[in-house]
N, C-alpha and C positions, 0 to 999 in steps of 0.2 A: 425510608431510604434503604437501599441495598448495600450492606457492608461489603466493601470491595478491597481486595489486596492486589498489589502489583508485584510480580516477580521480575527482578532486573531493574537496574537503575543506570544503564548506559544511556546512549542518545535516545533510544526509544522510550524507556521508562521515564527519563528526566524531561524530555521535550514534548512527549505526546501523552502517554498513558496516565501518569500521575497528575499532571495539571488538568487534563481533560476530565478525568474522573472527579477531581476536586471541584470542577467548575459546573457540573450539571446537577440539578436538584434531585434527580432520580437516584443518585448514587452517593455513598459516603466513602471517601478514601480513608480506610481504617488501618492499613499496614503496608509496608514495603519490604520485600525480601531482597537483601543485597549485602555485600561486604563494604559498601560505601556509606556507612552511617553518617560520617561527617558531612558529606554532600547532601544527604537527605535532610539532616537537621539544620543545614544552612538555609533551606527553603521551607521546611516544615518542622519547626523546633520541637513540637510535641508528638511527632509521628512515631508510631511503634515500628521499629526495625527488627526484622526477624530472619529466619531461614526459609527456603522453599518448603522444606519438610514440615516445619512447625506451622507455616501458614496453611498448607494443605490439610493438616490435622486439626486446625482450629475450627470448632463447630460454629463460631460466631461469624466466620467469613462465608459469604454466600456466592460471591463472584470473584474469579481470579483472572487477571490479565497477565499473559506471559510475554515478556519482551527480553529474551535471552538469546545466546547464540543458537543458530538454526538447528543444529543437531540435537539440542535439548528440548525442542518444542514438543515432539511426540511423547517422550517419557513423562514430562511434567504435566502435559494435558491429560494423558491417560491416568496418571495418579490422581489429579484433581477431579476428574470425572468419577473415578471409582470412589472418591471420598464424598461425592454428592455435591460438588461445586459446579456452578455454571462457569463457562470458560470462554475467554477471548484470547486468540493467538495472533501475534504479529505476523507479518508476512516474512518468508513463505510459510503458509499454514503448517505444512509438514514438508519433509524432503522428498516424499514419494506419494503417488496417488494411492498406493496400497495402504500406507499409514493414515492418510486422510480418511479413506473409507472405513478403516478400523475405528477411528475416533467418531465418525458419524454414526456408525452402528451402536457404539457404546453410549453416546449421548441420547440416542433415541430409546435405547433400552432403559436408561435411567430417567428419562423424561426431563432432560436438562437442556438449557440453551447453549449452543456451541456456535461461535462466530469467528470470522477472520477479520482482522483490522485492516481492511482496504480503505483507509481514510482518504486516499486520493480521489475518491468519488466526490468528495466535498471540497476539493480545490476550487478556488474561484475561477481559474481558467477553464477547467473541465466543465463546471456548471455553465460557463459562457458558451462553450462548444455545444453542449446539449441544447441550450436555448436557441442557438443559431440553427442547429439541425431541425429542431421542432418548428422553427419559423418558416422553413422552406426557402430562405433567401439564398442558400448556396446551390439550390437545384439538386441534381443527383450527384452526390459525391463519388468520384471515381478513384481518387487517391487521397488517403489520409496518412499523415506522417506524425507519429508520436515519438519524440526524441527526449533523451535525458542524458546530456553530455556533461562531462567534468574534465578538468585538467589536473590529474593526480598521477604524474609519471613515476613517483616513488613507490616502491613496493614495501609495505609495512609488515610487521610481525603480528598484526591483529588477525583474528580468526577468519575474517573475510578474505584474506590473502593467503591463507594456508590451504594446502590441497587436501581438504577433508569434506565430508558430506555437508551440503548446504552452503559452501563457499562460492565465491565468484560473483560476477556482475549480473549474470542472467538470473541467479537465485535471489539477488538483492533487489534489483530494479525491475526485472522482468515481470514479477507478479503484479506490480502496480500498472504498468503499461498495458499488459495483456488484459487485465481486469477491466480497464477503461474501454478497450476495444470490445470486449464481450458485453459490457453494459449497453453500448451503443448499437451493436450489430449482431450479437449472439455468436454462436459457434460458427467458424468458417467451414467452407467446403474442403479446403486444403491449406497446406502451409509449406513454406520453404525457409530454411534458416542457415545462417552462416555465423558460427561462433568461433572466436579466436583468442589466443594469448599473444598480445602485442608488445607489452612493456618489457624492457630488459630485466631479466631476473624474475619475472612473474611466473607463478605456477598455477594460477587460476584464471579463468576467462575474464578478460577485461574489455571485450568488444563483442557485440552481437547485433545482428539484424534478423528479425523474424518477420516474414511477410505472410500475412493472412489473406487468403483468397476468398472473395465473395462474388462469384460471377465475374463481371468486368471490373469490380471494385478491388483495389489492393489497399490493405492497411499495414503500414510498415511501423513496427515497434523496434526501436534501436537505441543503443547506448554505447559510449566509449569513454575511456579515461584519458584520452590524449587530445581533447578538443579545447583549444585556447579561445578561438573566436567563437562567439555564441552561435548556435544553430537555433531555429525556431523550436520552441517546446511543442507547439501544435502547428501543423500546416494542413489545411483541408482544401482540396482542389475540386470544386464542383462545376457543374455545367452552367450555372448562373453566376457564380462568383467564387472567389478564393478568400480564405481567412488565414492569417498568419499571426501567431502570438509568440513573443519571446519572454524569457524569464520564468522563475519559479514562484509558486504561491508563497505569500509572506507569512503564513501562520507558523511554520516551523522555526524560522529565525527569531520571530518574536517570542515564542515560548522558550526557545533555547537560551535567550538572553534574560529569562526570568519573568517575562510578561505574563499577564493573565488572559485566559481565553474569554473572560467576561469584560475585558477592556472594550470601551466603545469603538476603538480603532482596530480591534481584532478582526482579521480576515479582509480588511479593506486595502485594496491595492492602490499604489500611487498611479495617478493618471498617466505619468510618463511611460508606464509599462503596459498600457492598454494595447490590445490587439487591433489589427487593421483588416478591414474588408476591402478587397480589391475587386472592382467591377469591370465588366468588359469594355466600357467606354473610356477606361483609363482613370476614372475617378477613384478616390480612396475615402473610406469612411472609418473613423475611429470608433471602436466598439468598447464601451465601458465594461470592465470586468465585474462579473457578479461577485458578491461578497462570499468568500469561503467560510466554512464553519464546520470544523471537525466535531464540535460538540453534538451535532445532530446524530453522529454515529453512536456515541455513548448514551445519549438520551433514548435512542431507539433500542439499544440493548436493554436498558433499564425497563422500558415499557414491555419488551418481549418477555422478560422475566416476570414482571408483575401481572401481566395480562394473559400470558400464555400464547402470544403470537410469534411470528417469525422475526428474527433479528434483521437489522438493515442490510447486513451481508451474511448470507447463509454459508454454512460449511460446504454445501454443494457447489456454490459459486466458486469458492476457493479451489475445490478439487477440479473443476472444469479448467481453471487456469493452469493448475499443475499438470493436467493431462497435456495441454498444449506445450508446456515447457519440456515435458518428457519427449514429446514428438519432435520438438525443435532440436533437441540434442541428437535424436536419431537422424533427423534430416541432415544436420550439419555433418555428422559422422559418415553418413552414406552418400552425401553430395546429391541429394535428390528431393524432389517435391513429394510430399506425402498427402494422400487423399484420406480425409477422415472417414 
C-alpha cells in the first residue's frame, strides 16, 4: 500500500480525497494536513494531523493529494515533487498553462507520477453519456450541452468569491465541464466564450458559456449561480435521437454526509433521476444511469505508481483544459471567436 497524505480538509479533502484514498486497497491514508483537527478526528479518530510542510518533508509519505485554495496548488505541488513525492492536484490543476507545464517538466525529471483530480470522468451520468455515444443510438451529435447551474445569489467572503488568482466560477467548474468535452471529442477547432459577473456585489465571474467548435458540432459548457429551476446537466442532440439528463451524480452528497465509498449503494442513482432518450417518432425511453465510481481514479493512480504506467488523468490532459480556459478568457474579453 502506498502511504498517502492529503493536504487540505475543506469540501475537497473531506468529501473526496480522504474518503476515496481510505477506500481503495492500493493506498493507505496516512496523514492529513489541516488546521481542522477536530473535524478530521471526528471521522478518523487515529489519523495523524500535520502541516503541509511537515507532510512534504516526511520520508514515509509517498503520494500527496493537494486540495487547497487554487492559488496554492502550484507552490505546494512544486515543493512536493522536489521532495520526491508523487502528486495529485485537485482542479484547477494550476492557475496558468505555464505553471502546469513547469510541474510536468519537474515530474518527468524526477520520474514521479503527477495527475489532476478530474473525478467527474467517473460520474454515473457522464459514463452513461459515453456509453450512449459508443452505441451509436444518438447518430451524429451536432449539439451537446454540458451545464452545471446553481442558485447562490449571495456573495460570500470565501476565497472563491474574492478577486484573486484562481477564483471565480470558470476556474471552479470550467475544468470539469471542459475536461468531459475533451474526453469525448478531443481539442476543438475553435471556441467562443462569454464570461460575466452577474450577482449584485460580486467581484468574480459567476456566469460563463464556452462554446467549442468541432466542424458542424457545437459543445456548450456553461454554468451560472442564478438558476433556480433546474436545467439539464447533459443534453445531446443527435441526428438519430436526443438524450436529456437532469441532476448531479450522487457520490459527492453521500460522502459529504459521512458515507463510505465502499458502501453497496455508493454511486447508484435513484431511478427517478434517470435520463431520457427522445426518439424522432415521439417515443421516449428511460436510460438507466451507469454506476459512478470515483474510486477508479485513485486505484488507477496507485497502479501507475506501483507499475510505472500513466495515471488515469495525465497532467497533460489537465493543461489542455487550462489552455482552453485561458483562450476562453481571451475570447470573452475581445468578443470574438478564436481559432486554435
